[in-house]
BALOBA-1460 file (C-alpha; in Angstrom, 3 decimals):
// residues 124
<rec num="1" residu="m" x="0.000" y="0.000" z="0.000"/>
<rec num="2" residu="l" x="1.292" y="3.460" z="-0.875"/>
<rec num="3" residu="k" x="2.023" y="5.968" z="1.830"/>
<rec num="4" residu="p" x="0.149" y="9.260" z="1.672"/>
<rec num="5" residu="r" x="2.161" y="12.020" z="0.062"/>
<rec num="6" residu="r" x="3.701" y="14.519" z="2.492"/>
<rec num="7" residu="h" x="3.492" y="18.129" z="1.470"/>
<rec num="8" residu="l" x="6.735" y="20.047" z="1.308"/>
<rec num="9" residu="p" x="7.049" y="22.794" z="3.910"/>
<rec num="10" residu="t" x="6.803" y="26.411" z="2.794"/>
<rec num="11" residu="y" x="8.740" y="29.412" z="4.073"/>
<rec num="12" residu="p" x="6.815" y="32.437" z="2.790"/>
<rec num="13" residu="d" x="7.783" y="35.167" z="5.254"/>
<rec num="14" residu="g" x="11.184" y="36.231" z="3.958"/>
<rec num="15" residu="v" x="14.878" y="35.589" z="3.501"/>
<rec num="16" residu="m" x="17.489" y="35.497" z="6.270"/>
<rec num="17" residu="e" x="21.209" y="35.917" z="5.616"/>
<rec num="18" residu="v" x="23.414" y="34.099" z="8.131"/>
<rec num="19" residu="y" x="26.893" y="35.393" z="9.000"/>
<rec num="20" residu="r" x="29.744" y="34.095" z="11.140"/>
<rec num="21" residu="k" x="31.841" y="36.329" z="13.365"/>
<rec num="22" residu="p" x="35.441" y="36.369" z="12.133"/>
<rec num="23" residu="s" x="37.791" y="33.845" z="13.651"/>
<rec num="24" residu="n" x="40.900" y="36.025" z="13.386"/>
<rec num="25" residu="g" x="41.509" y="36.177" z="17.132"/>
<rec num="26" residu="r" x="39.753" y="39.506" z="17.721"/>
<rec num="27" residu="a" x="37.451" y="39.307" z="20.705"/>
<rec num="28" residu="f" x="33.875" y="40.520" z="20.267"/>
<rec num="29" residu="d" x="31.712" y="41.629" z="23.136"/>
<rec num="30" residu="a" x="29.104" y="38.856" z="23.320"/>
<rec num="31" residu="g" x="26.336" y="41.320" z="24.175"/>
<rec num="32" residu="a" x="27.072" y="43.871" z="21.454"/>
<rec num="33" residu="l" x="25.853" y="43.519" z="17.896"/>
<rec num="34" residu="p" x="27.911" y="45.011" z="15.068"/>
<rec num="35" residu="e" x="26.310" y="47.895" z="13.186"/>
<rec num="36" residu="t" x="27.766" y="46.892" z="9.804"/>
<rec num="37" residu="l" x="28.392" y="43.649" z="7.964"/>
<rec num="38" residu="e" x="32.017" y="44.571" z="7.417"/>
<rec num="39" residu="g" x="34.333" y="41.821" z="8.592"/>
<rec num="40" residu="l" x="31.573" y="39.201" z="8.925"/>
<rec num="41" residu="e" x="31.837" y="35.959" z="6.960"/>
<rec num="42" residu="p" x="28.689" y="34.988" z="4.990"/>
<rec num="43" residu="v" x="27.535" y="31.430" z="5.727"/>
<rec num="44" residu="c" x="24.239" y="30.885" z="3.910"/>
<rec num="45" residu="t" x="20.913" y="32.395" z="2.928"/>
<rec num="46" residu="l" x="17.695" y="30.730" z="4.117"/>
<rec num="47" residu="c" x="13.997" y="31.337" z="3.553"/>
<rec num="48" residu="y" x="11.968" y="31.400" z="6.757"/>
<rec num="49" residu="s" x="8.516" y="31.352" z="8.272"/>
<rec num="50" residu="v" x="7.815" y="33.347" z="11.447"/>
<rec num="51" residu="e" x="6.446" y="31.169" z="14.238"/>
<rec num="52" residu="a" x="4.668" y="32.109" z="17.463"/>
<rec num="53" residu="m" x="6.727" y="31.947" z="20.672"/>
<rec num="54" residu="r" x="5.281" y="29.348" z="23.021"/>
<rec num="55" residu="e" x="5.203" y="29.866" z="26.778"/>
<rec num="56" residu="r" x="7.746" y="27.038" z="27.023"/>
<rec num="57" residu="d" x="10.108" y="28.957" z="24.679"/>
<rec num="58" residu="i" x="9.813" y="32.136" z="26.735"/>
<rec num="59" residu="e" x="10.489" y="30.284" z="29.997"/>
<rec num="60" residu="f" x="13.516" y="28.514" z="28.517"/>
<rec num="61" residu="a" x="14.969" y="31.825" z="27.290"/>
<rec num="62" residu="r" x="14.403" y="33.362" z="30.718"/>
<rec num="63" residu="q" x="16.313" y="30.468" z="32.331"/>
<rec num="64" residu="l" x="19.205" y="31.038" z="29.893"/>
<rec num="65" residu="g" x="19.165" y="34.746" z="30.668"/>
<rec num="66" residu="v" x="18.601" y="35.866" z="27.068"/>
<rec num="67" residu="e" x="15.892" y="37.883" z="25.394"/>
<rec num="68" residu="e" x="14.469" y="36.286" z="22.271"/>
<rec num="69" residu="t" x="12.735" y="38.512" z="19.745"/>
<rec num="70" residu="l" x="11.889" y="36.110" z="16.902"/>
<rec num="71" residu="k" x="11.262" y="32.409" z="16.384"/>
<rec num="72" residu="l" x="11.804" y="31.318" z="12.783"/>
<rec num="73" residu="r" x="11.239" y="27.991" z="11.052"/>
<rec num="74" residu="c" x="13.580" y="27.364" z="8.127"/>
<rec num="75" residu="p" x="15.144" y="24.516" z="6.165"/>
<rec num="76" residu="s" x="17.903" y="22.670" z="7.955"/>
<rec num="77" residu="c" x="21.468" y="23.771" z="7.236"/>
<rec num="78" residu="e" x="24.451" y="22.034" z="8.805"/>
<rec num="79" residu="f" x="26.480" y="25.268" z="8.883"/>
<rec num="80" residu="v" x="24.070" y="27.233" z="11.109"/>
<rec num="81" residu="c" x="24.804" y="27.332" z="14.842"/>
<rec num="82" residu="s" x="23.860" y="29.468" z="17.808"/>
<rec num="83" residu="k" x="27.017" y="31.611" z="17.688"/>
<rec num="84" residu="m" x="26.073" y="33.275" z="14.397"/>
<rec num="85" residu="l" x="24.356" y="36.472" z="13.315"/>
<rec num="86" residu="a" x="21.274" y="36.759" z="11.109"/>
<rec num="87" residu="v" x="20.310" y="39.699" z="8.911"/>
<rec num="88" residu="i" x="16.611" y="40.137" z="8.204"/>
<rec num="89" residu="e" x="15.149" y="43.199" z="6.470"/>
<rec num="90" residu="g" x="18.154" y="45.394" z="7.249"/>
<rec num="91" residu="r" x="18.481" y="44.395" z="10.912"/>
<rec num="92" residu="i" x="21.179" y="42.261" z="12.580"/>
<rec num="93" residu="y" x="20.072" y="39.673" z="15.161"/>
<rec num="94" residu="n" x="22.001" y="37.347" z="17.491"/>
<rec num="95" residu="s" x="21.212" y="33.690" z="17.069"/>
<rec num="96" residu="t" x="20.487" y="32.761" z="20.692"/>
<rec num="97" residu="r" x="19.781" y="29.081" z="20.011"/>
<rec num="98" residu="i" x="19.082" y="26.651" z="17.191"/>
<rec num="99" residu="d" x="16.591" y="23.827" z="17.690"/>
<rec num="100" residu="p" x="16.661" y="21.125" z="14.989"/>
<rec num="101" residu="s" x="13.247" y="19.752" z="14.109"/>
<rec num="102" residu="g" x="14.114" y="16.470" z="12.434"/>
<rec num="103" residu="k" x="16.410" y="16.303" z="9.427"/>
<rec num="104" residu="r" x="14.554" y="18.760" z="7.209"/>
<rec num="105" residu="e" x="13.891" y="21.822" z="9.366"/>
<rec num="106" residu="l" x="15.227" y="23.861" z="12.242"/>
<rec num="107" residu="f" x="13.898" y="26.556" z="14.536"/>
<rec num="108" residu="a" x="16.110" y="29.612" z="14.963"/>
<rec num="109" residu="y" x="15.582" y="31.797" z="18.011"/>
<rec num="110" residu="l" x="16.901" y="35.320" z="17.485"/>
<rec num="111" residu="g" x="17.478" y="38.187" z="19.882"/>
<rec num="112" residu="g" x="18.376" y="41.835" z="19.535"/>
<rec num="113" residu="g" x="17.763" y="43.631" z="16.284"/>
<rec num="114" residu="v" x="20.152" y="46.458" z="15.375"/>
<rec num="115" residu="s" x="19.859" y="48.423" z="12.161"/>
<rec num="116" residu="v" x="22.571" y="47.728" z="9.582"/>
<rec num="117" residu="g" x="24.040" y="51.214" z="9.161"/>
<rec num="118" residu="g" x="20.571" y="52.796" z="9.086"/>
<rec num="119" residu="a" x="19.476" y="50.636" z="6.104"/>
<rec num="120" residu="a" x="16.143" y="49.788" z="7.736"/>
<rec num="121" residu="e" x="15.181" y="53.446" z="8.048"/>
<rec num="122" residu="r" x="16.282" y="54.363" z="4.492"/>
<rec num="123" residu="g" x="14.414" y="51.434" z="2.936"/>
<rec num="124" residu="r" x="11.047" y="52.378" z="4.424"/>
């Protein structure tokens, strides 16, 4: 008997660019977000879908001592980890944690949200 066909997931809300902090020995302040993309290494570009933060997610973030602004669902990428930065619509976010959801998807929890050199204000 044939299995029912699974629908492919969709990610209609936008595109996220993922960057890595340089590994040249310079120390970054973990709490500060850069205001430009200069010196950051591009990792990948992923489509995403914005998801609602559950009470469980908020409690977990509170226990970690971080503030999470966005929860995104996107296709799985082996290069994405919680130490990276994400750029969405002209704003830079810290990746506070990555939660894999099987082999095909992951949930990215982002915090912060600093304008990339004022690009968010100019574009609107």
